[in-house]
N, C-alpha and C positions, 0 to 999 in steps of 0.2 A: 960338762953334759952337766950340770946342776941347772948353767944358763940355757940351757938346750929346753932340758925338762921346764924350769918354767916361762918358755915361749911358746911351746905349742901348748902348755896347759892355754891359752890362753886365745885361742884359733881354732877353729875346726882343723884337727887331723886330716892330713892330703893322705890322698892309698897311691901306696906306690905300685898298684897293677895300670895299663894304660888305660886312656881316659875313652869312653865306646859312647859315638856318637847315633844318636838316633837315625835311621834307615827311614825311607819311602814307601808304605805298600806296595805289594805288588799292586798290579794293574786287572781286576777280574772283571772279563767279559761282562758275565751273566748278573754282576749286579751295576757294573750300567745300564746295560737292554732292561734290566727289572725299574732302573731309575728314570729312564727313557720312557719306557711306557706307561708310568707314575704322571710325567709331565705333561705325557701327549692325549692321554686319557683326561685328564683335569684344565689345561692352557684351550684344548681346541672349540670344547663345546663351552667353556666360560666364555670364552671369546667372540660367541655366535651369538650367547643368551644372553650375556652386557652389551653386545652392541645393539642385538633388537630391543632391552629395556632403555636404552639411551638414543637411542632414537636416529641408529645409522653415526652415533661418533667411534668408529675403528681403533680410532688410534691410541688413543685414552683406556677404549676395549682390548685393546687386543698387550696393554701397559700393564694395565690388572690385571688380565688373564697370565704371564709371561712371572707376573708373583707368585700368586696363585700355586703354577704348574712348577716352579721352581722351589716352593715350601714341601709341595706333596711327592716333587723327585726328592727332596735329602732325609722327608720321614717315611719316604717309599718304604723301604728296606724295613725300618722299627714293626710299621704298620704289617708286611707280611708278615714278617716270622710269627703276627701273633692273628691272623685269620688264614696261615696255613696247613693246621693240622683241622679245623672245621673244611676248608679243601679237600683234605685230601680223605677224610670221612665219606665227604659225599662224592668223590670219583670213587672209591669203594666200594661202596653201595651200588654204584651204576655197573660198575664191572660185573659184580656178585650178581644182575639183575638179568647183565648178557650173558655171564655164563651159566645163569638156571634158563633161558630160554626162557624170561620173562620179559620180552619184548610190548606185549601185548597191555603188564601193567606200565612198563614207563609208557608208553603210548596216554591210558590212560591219568598218569599222572603229568605230561605236560601240557592239558589237553585244559584250558582254563571253564574250558563247559560242562566239565565233568568235575572237579570243585563246585561249581552255583547251582547244578542241577541235579548232578548224578548221573548224565546222560551223555555221550563223546561225540560231539560236533558230526566229526569225519567216522565211517565206522572203520573197525584195524584191516586194512589189509598184511598179511604175512610179507614178508619180504623171498624171493629168490634163494637159495639156499646155495653157498659158494662152493665150489666143488674142490679148484685149487688155487695158488694168490696167485698165479699167472691169469688167472679169467677172473679178479675181484672186481677192475674194473665195466666189465662187460655186464657181470651180473648186479652192480651198484645202476645201471645206467637204465638193465632192466627194470629193477625194481621201482626206478626214480618215473617209469614212463606208466606205470601200475596206478589207477585213481581210485577209489571208494566208488562200490556201486550206487549208482543214482535211481532216487526214488520215484522212477517212473518205468513203465510196463517195459518187461525184458519178452524178449520171443520164444514164446513157448514151448518147453519140451513135448516130445510127444509122451503123454502116459503125465502128464505133473500139470498141476492147479499153480497157475501163474498169481501169487498171490501178493507178496511180497520180501521183507527183510525182516528178521531177527533183529529185533534191537537189544540183545540180552548179549549175544554172538557177532550183530556185526557179517552176518551169513544169508545167502538166501531162504524161506521159509518157502518151498512149493511142494504141497503135500501129495502123494500119485494118487490120482482116480480111484486107484483100487482100493484106497484104503477108505475114502468115502460111501463108496456102493455099496448098496442097502445097511449103512446105518442111519443118513442121514446126518442134519446138519439144523444147529438154531442158529443165525444172527440176530443179534437184540440191541439196540440202542436207541439212545433218543433220537428227534430230528435235527438233522444237520449230521451222527457223528461219523455216519460215510456209509451205512449199508448198501444205498445203489450203487453206489463204488462197488462194493464188494463181489452183487450180484450181477456186476456189468464184467467182473473178470474174474467170476465163476462160469459166467457165456461164453463167455473169447474165450476161452480155455477149454470150454466142452467142444463149442464149436471145431478149433481146431484138432477137435483128436476123433472125429465125427461122432461127436454123443449128441443123440436127442435129447433136445429140450423142450418141456411146455412151460412158459411161464407166465405167471397171473398177472400182468401189470396193471396194478391199481391207480394210479395217478400221472400215466400215458405216457413214460420218460427214458422209453426206455429204445424206440421207435429210430434212436439215432443207429442203433447199434446195426441197423440195415446199413450205415455209411462202408462198415469195419468188414462186414461178415459179407460170404456172398449168399448163405442158404438161411437167412434170416426172410421167417412171410410174416405179416403182421395176421390176426383174424379179429374180428368184431362183429357187433351188427350192421346189416346189408348197408343199414342207411348210409354208414359210414366210411361208404370204400371211397367213393371221390378225395374228400377232405383226405382220406390216409396214404394215396397214394399206392405206386403196385411198387412189390407184390403184396396184395389185401387179399386178404379169403374172406367174403364172403361167411361168417358161419351163425345156422341158427342149428337146436337142437338133433334137425332130421340129417343134417350132412354131418352129425359127431364122426359115428363111423368111418364113414372116407375120410373125413380129414386126417383123423388119427393115425389111419393106416399111411396117410403119406408123411407126417410127420416121420412115425416109425420107418418106413421102411427106407426112407432117401435121408435120412441123418439131417433132417432139419430140426433147426430153433424157431418155435413159435411164438408169438407174443399174443395174448389175450388182453385185446383191451375194454378194461371195465367200464370206463367213462364213453364208453361208443355205445354202450346200452343205459345214459342215462334217462333217456324217457318212462323205461321201466324195467327196474333191477331185479325183479322178482325173474321176468323174462331172461336177465344174465342169468341168477342162480340157478336156472333151470338149463340155461346152456352151458354151464361149466361144469354143473354135477354131471351130467348129459358126454361131454368129454373124457371128464376125468374116469366115469364109466369105461368110457371107448379106449381107451391108452388101457385101461387092465383090462378086458375084452379083447383088443388086439392081440395080447402077450399069452392069454390062456391058448386064446385058438393057437396062433403059432407050436404052442409048446404043446400042442394034444397032436397038430398036421404034422411035425416034423417027427414026432415020436423020441424026442428025444435027441436025436442021431444032431442034429443044425445047435450050436450056439444060439445060446438066450441075448437076446439083444438089454444092455441095458440103458437107462437113462434120467434125466431129472425132472424133479417137478419141483418149480420155482414157485413161490408165492410170497409179494409183498405184501405188507401191510395184512399179513395171517390175520390179526389178532378183529378182524375186520369181517372174513370171514368164514372163522370160528371161532369164537367169544366163547369165554367163557358163562356167559348168559347173553341173550339176546340183546338185552339192554345198552350194553357195554358196546356192540358196532355200530358204526357211524353208517348201517346203511340203513334206508328204512325198509324193508321188508318184513313181510309177514311168515310166522312160525312153523310156517311148512316149505320155506323157499331155508328157512338158516337147516331142516333137517335134511331137505333135499344135498347139501353141502355136504355137513355131518358123515352124513352115509357113505356117498363121493369118496373123500379124503378117507374117512374107514378103509375103505378097501385098496388105496391106493398105498396106506402101513401097512395093513398085510399083505399087500403079493411083493413085499416092499427088496425083503429079506431074500428069499426065494425064488424071484424074478426080475433083479434088477432094478426095480425101480427104487428109486431115492426121492425122498422128500429135503426140499433144504421152507425150510420158513422164515422170514421175515420180520420183525413187528417193531414198531418203538412203546411199547403196551405191552410190558411182560406181564405185568398181573394182570391186563384183563384179553388173552389168549387161553385157550379152552385147555386145561392143563392135559387130558386125554392126549393133544395133540403133539405136546414137545415132550411125551415122557419118552416115550422107544428112540429120539432121537442121540445119537450119539457122541459127536462133536458139537461144541458149541463156542458160537464165536461173542464175545462180552464186551461193548463198545460203551461209552460213556453212556451214562446214566444218571439224569438228574431229580426223579422222583423217588421216594421213600421205600413205595411197596412193589416199585423196580426192584432198588436197590436189595430190598430183602429175598427178593426172588431168584434174585443174583446167586446169594450165597451157597443154594443148592451148587452151582457149578467151580467157582471161582473161592478160593479162602479168604482169610476174615484179612490180611494185608495187601489185595488186590481190588476187596473192596472199599478202604478207603480212598482209593485215588481214582476210582470208578468217576464221580463230579470234575473232575479235574484233568482227565485224560484230553487231548488234543483232536478236533478229525482227524479221521484214519488211521486210526493206531484201534487194537483194540489185544483181550484177551483171547486164545487160542483154546483151547481146552479139547483131549482127545485122539490129538495129536503125537503126544509129546509126554514125559511121565507126568511134567509138573503144564501148568497154564504158561502161557507161552505169547509174551510180549511183541507185536508184529507192529512194524508200518508196515503199510496196502501201499501197492503201488498205484497208483492214477489209469487209470480206465484211457482208452483209445479214443472210444466215441464221445462225441459229443455230449457235455455233461451238464440236460436243463431242467436238473432238483436244484440248481442254486438259487436260495433265499436269494429274490433281486434286493438291487442297492441304489443307487443314487446315480448311475452313470445310467440306469435303464430310464429314468425320470428323464435325463438330459438326452437321449437320445429319443425319446416317445415327446417332446413340447421341447428343444431348443430347434429355434427360430421356425417354428407351426402354426399359422396362425387357429386361434383355438376360438369356440364360441364363447362371450361374455356373458358375466353375469344375468344381465337383464335380458337374455333369449331363454333363461329355462324357462319356462311360461311359456312360451314358444313350439312348436309341433312341426317336424319339419314336411313338408309336399310330398306326397307321395310320387316317386320314381324323380325326384328332382333332390339338388341339395340347397336348394333355397329353404327360408322356414317362413311359415306365416306368422302377423303379427297378431297376439292373444286379442287385442283389442277390438279385432277387425275380420273376424273369424265368422260371423253374421254376413259379411258382406265382404268378399275375395273377387272382386272385380278381373277374371282370367285365371282364377286360377281355382281348383275342383274344391268340391261342398266337402268335407267331408263327416256324415250324419253319424250319428249316437255313438258321437264321443264321450267314452267316462271318464269321469273327473274322480280319481281316485285318491285326492287332499282328504285330512281330515280340518282344514283349517278353511273356514268359509271367505267364495272369495270378495273383494270388493274393489274401490277406485275413492279413488277422495282423499281427503283427509280427514285421520282419526272423526272429527270432529261432527264429520257428514254423514258419518258408519250411523245407518238406523239399530233401533237395539231390537234384539229378534225375538219373535212369535214366541211364547210358550211351547207350541203346538209345532209339530215336527215336519220336515218340509214335507212327507210324502200326506201329512197329515189336510195341509194346506190346498196340496197340487194335485193327490189323487194320483201323483204318477213317481215313477221308484224316486228315490231323494238323489241332488246331485252332489249333498255333503252329509258323509259320515259324522254323527257324533257321538262316542263314545257315552256310555253311562257310566255310575262306580267302580262298576267290579269287571265291564268290560276289558282285553287288553288285544292290542294293534299287532294285525301283520307285518311284515320286514317284505321289504325288495322283493328279497330272494324269496321267501317262503307264501309270500303270491303268486309267483311267477311260478313253484311247485303246488300250491291249491288248484292252481288253474288245471294240471297235467292231472294232476289226483284224480278232477274234480271231472275230468270227461273220459274216466275210464269207469269209476266206481258209479259217480251221478246221485251220494252223499255227502253231503259237506262232512259231518262227523266222522266216518271212516275216512276221508283224504288228509282231516288234521291229523287225526293218528300216524299217521304215516311221512307228517311233516314233524324232524328231528326241532329239539329243543338241545342249549348246550350242556345239556347234562342226559343226552341220550334218550328222549326221551317223546313220548308224541303229544302234542298238543290238544289242551283240552277244552272245554266246553266254555269256558272265557272269550277265546277268539272264535267263535262259533257266527257272532252276529257281526262284526266286521267281516269276516269272510261270507258270509248270504248276503251282503253289503260289496263286497266285489263282486263277484258273480252275478248278482243280477245288475249291476252295472257292462260286465261285461259283456253278458246277453248269454252266458252258459245256464241262468236257473231265473226261471219264472219269478214273479216276485208271488212270496205268498205260499210256495209250491216247497 
């Protein structure tokens, strides 16, 4: 026994129990699927990427990708165990959003544009409710066929003003006309902000609801509504009838009552062309004032004749560029009309405003210069649409209508968007539709130049001093004007240049005498030599001068009617050049 004990102490003691041989771990299909997924997600993209980087060496790239995929498959389960908690949290968060009907929030979170700009690129459209599990596939297919509302004009529904879509909620924003009647609206925004488009949308909706409209078109841009609406009638100066086409009503102040009755009785949409009276804008003011009074008088007469039995007819009176018709001060208007004309317009617009709530005549004033329009004209307009503003004075005026937060974003508003106040509890940002008619107020771009000058024979610069022979497309040589055989002789041609004409080289030109050309010849001088205090008229100002002088036969009064860039009449420093122009044109005798 002693020997056994000593022997056992020299080596490791063996257990009397039977030895247990380690067995192979059981097959786990989930683990295999996980490894295969990691292998595929790594090997396939790596093969494509390495093949592109090595210039098409697919074999070597595939071998390296297989090694990378094998490593990913081997270490995949360990990596998966580390990221699994985060994935479970994300899944639970999405499930919570789904259970609480916050699909709109999920739609916003999954939109990249929302993270960058705060606005979703595609408005949210709710899915159709699933009534039963058996109809799940059908409900999904119906929801997949739905698309977000496109930013184009939708068919006008009866009683609604088809304007656009709420940016905040992604739903249609088409207020009822009954919320507009008697309250009035103000559309304001800088040039190109979308006011003309909004006016056209309003007129189209009114026409499809048989609402009479009288639209004062300052820039002659709404005549295209005639192409999409059957009851649009253009009106203006009788001399503009041939140019305007049909239907056109030659309007004078004597015909205002007849035309106003036709508009209101037939539900027409009349467009008054201000520019058709460009030769006499004071006449335009008289005709427009007479027209506004006639609409009010017709409404009052109908109310008296019917003794209250027949319903009163609502109508819209829309004025584009209203700051020129009813300015805060006459000098802020671009119209060169007399003070009495402004008084006529003011009285007429006051009559329309006073008759609004009781008789349904509703004013809509559109302006790009909110600081220039008369405050009384917009004080009672209870609905405001504020679009992009650039000038500080206009932005300050907008504080009366929208909050401090909206004021900050006004300079950055894109065209076609605006805040609408007065139709909801808080100002609503709306993306307005595109009107159906052709838009002619768009700023010209390079494509217009290409259409005008591409492959067209143009007059070379050497012909600048040449003049077209009357009745032909030929031009006379300026050096042969005194002897042009076979061509009609043009007499008493005025020379409006302020640069003395000469020929030859500069060395051959003689010095001018100290005396003026009139003193040397005793005739009307051919060249105007301005003095140190004299100012020169531009080409447009010269044409206006001739028109105004034919009416009043007074140089200073004619200059007062021509406005400079500040909206003020021209002063006496232009008088000498104006007299010279009129004498050369034969409109004024020298010295008269």
